[in-house]
C-alpha positions as CSV (number, residue, x, y, z in Angstrom):
1,M,-143.9,78.1,83.5
2,P,-141.4,75.3,83.0
3,M,-139.2,75.3,80.0
4,Q,-140.4,72.7,77.5
5,E,-137.9,70.3,76.1
6,R,-137.0,70.2,72.4
7,Q,-138.7,67.4,70.5
8,E,-136.7,65.6,67.9
9,I,-138.3,64.9,64.5
10,L,-136.6,62.9,61.8
11,K,-136.6,64.2,58.3
12,P,-138.1,61.8,55.7
13,V,-135.4,59.9,53.7
14,S,-135.4,60.0,50.0
15,N,-134.8,56.8,47.9
16,L,-131.8,58.6,46.3
17,F,-130.2,59.1,49.7
18,I,-130.6,55.4,50.6
19,A,-129.3,54.3,47.2
20,S,-126.3,56.6,47.3
21,S,-125.4,55.4,50.8
22,V,-125.4,51.8,49.6
23,L,-123.3,52.8,46.5
24,V,-120.8,54.5,48.7
25,A,-120.6,51.4,50.9
26,L,-120.1,49.2,47.8
27,F,-117.2,51.5,46.8
28,L,-115.7,51.3,50.2
29,N,-115.8,47.5,50.1
30,A,-114.0,47.7,46.7
31,L,-111.0,49.6,48.1
32,P,-107.8,47.6,47.7
33,W,-107.3,46.2,51.2
34,G,-104.2,44.1,51.9
35,G,-102.5,42.1,54.6
36,I,-104.0,42.3,58.0
37,W,-106.3,45.0,56.9
38,L,-108.0,42.6,54.5
39,V,-108.9,40.4,57.5
40,L,-110.0,43.3,59.6
41,R,-112.0,45.0,56.9
42,P,-115.5,45.7,57.9
43,D,-118.3,44.9,55.6
44,F,-119.5,48.4,54.9
45,V,-122.4,47.2,52.8
46,A,-123.7,44.9,55.5
47,V,-123.7,47.7,58.1
48,V,-125.4,50.2,55.8
49,M,-128.0,47.6,54.7
50,L,-128.7,46.6,58.3
51,Y,-129.2,50.3,59.2
52,W,-131.7,50.8,56.5
53,C,-133.5,47.5,57.1
54,T,-134.0,48.5,60.8
55,H,-134.9,52.1,60.2
56,K,-136.8,51.9,56.9
57,P,-137.9,48.2,56.6
58,Y,-140.5,49.1,53.9
59,R,-138.0,50.7,51.6
60,M,-135.0,48.4,52.1
61,G,-136.1,44.8,52.5
62,I,-135.1,41.3,51.7
63,G,-135.4,41.5,47.9
64,L,-133.3,44.7,47.6
65,S,-130.7,43.2,50.0
66,W,-130.5,40.1,47.7
67,A,-129.9,42.4,44.7
68,V,-127.2,44.4,46.5
69,G,-125.7,41.0,47.5
70,I,-125.4,40.0,43.9
71,L,-123.7,43.3,43.1
72,S,-121.3,42.7,46.0
73,D,-120.6,39.2,44.6
74,V,-119.6,40.8,41.3
75,N,-117.7,43.6,43.0
76,D,-115.6,41.2,45.2
77,A,-115.3,38.5,42.5
78,S,-116.5,36.0,45.1
79,L,-118.6,32.9,44.8
80,F,-121.8,34.0,43.0
81,G,-124.6,34.1,45.6
82,Q,-122.5,34.2,48.7
83,H,-123.1,37.8,49.6
84,A,-126.7,37.6,48.3
85,L,-127.5,34.8,50.7
86,S,-125.8,36.5,53.7
87,Y,-127.4,39.9,53.0
88,T,-130.8,38.2,52.7
89,I,-130.3,36.7,56.2
90,L,-129.0,40.1,57.4
91,A,-132.1,41.9,56.0
92,F,-134.4,39.3,57.5
93,G,-132.9,39.9,60.9
94,G,-133.0,43.6,60.5
95,V,-136.6,43.7,59.3
96,V,-137.9,41.3,61.9
97,L,-136.0,42.9,64.8
98,N,-136.4,46.5,63.7
99,R,-138.5,47.7,66.6
100,R,-136.4,45.9,69.1
101,I,-133.2,47.4,67.8
102,R,-134.6,50.9,67.6
103,M,-135.9,50.6,71.2
104,F,-132.3,50.7,72.6
105,D,-129.7,53.4,72.6
106,L,-126.6,53.1,70.3
107,R,-124.5,51.2,72.9
108,E,-127.2,48.6,73.6
109,Q,-128.0,48.3,69.8
110,T,-124.5,47.1,69.3
111,T,-125.2,43.8,71.0
112,Q,-128.2,43.2,68.8
113,V,-126.3,44.2,65.7
114,F,-123.4,41.9,66.6
115,L,-125.7,38.9,66.7
116,I,-127.2,39.7,63.3
117,L,-123.8,40.3,61.8
118,L,-122.5,37.1,63.4
119,A,-125.2,35.2,61.6
120,T,-124.2,37.0,58.4
121,Y,-120.5,36.2,58.8
122,S,-121.4,32.6,59.7
123,V,-122.9,32.2,56.2
124,Y,-119.7,33.5,54.7
125,A,-117.7,31.0,56.8
126,V,-120.0,28.1,56.0
127,V,-120.0,28.8,52.2
128,N,-116.2,29.1,52.3
129,W,-116.0,25.8,54.2
130,Q,-118.2,24.0,51.7
131,V,-116.2,25.4,48.7
132,N,-112.7,25.1,50.0
133,G,-113.0,22.4,52.6
134,Q,-111.7,24.4,55.5
135,L,-113.4,26.8,58.0
136,A,-112.0,30.3,57.8
137,W,-112.1,31.8,61.3
138,S,-110.7,35.0,59.9
139,Y,-114.2,36.0,58.7
140,F,-115.2,36.6,62.3
141,L,-112.6,39.3,62.8
142,G,-114.5,41.3,60.2
143,C,-117.7,40.8,62.2
144,L,-116.1,42.6,65.2
145,T,-115.0,45.5,63.1
146,S,-118.3,45.7,61.4
147,T,-120.1,45.8,64.7
148,L,-117.8,48.6,65.9
149,L,-118.7,50.5,62.7
150,W,-122.4,50.4,63.6
151,I,-122.1,53.3,66.1
152,P,-120.5,55.9,63.7
153,V,-122.6,54.9,60.8
154,S,-125.8,55.0,62.8
155,A,-124.8,58.4,64.4
156,L,-124.0,59.8,60.9
157,F,-127.3,58.8,59.4
158,Q,-129.2,60.0,62.4
159,S,-127.5,63.4,62.3
160,V,-128.3,63.8,58.6
161,R,-131.9,62.9,59.2
162,Q,-132.4,64.9,62.4
163,R,-133.8,68.4,62.9
164,R,-135.1,70.1,66.0
165,V,-138.6,71.5,66.3
166,E,-139.7,73.6,69.2
167,R,-143.2,73.4,70.5
168,E,-145.2,76.7,70.7
């Protein structure tokens, strides 16, 4: 008899775990970054929100992303509604493309995630351009670091949710 492979089953995720991961991401965004690190700072909230919008679209959707965006606006003392608008676009992309993103492995997901984060960071840049009269290209460096953050965040959340079950 051939040995049967192990089947992977994901544990159900509690609302408390989702909320605490978003709160941790808000705290990470609030850390005092300075110099070049401020330009290279990834948007932890955007990466965590995109993960939950792609893996649990019925629990973390566009409305909750807008509310977290308002909290991020208050947290960053930025233009009120800037993060809310960008996180709404991010959540829309994550919810609409959730099956497509989950179909790929982590390396291939990064390309899809980069395009969604590029749209998000484009909203930051356009809002900054409308308010300040100049286009800040430095926002797009954060897009690259946020995309690179996708792999460890996704692997971390998958490992927390994963358990192995053997068939009998």
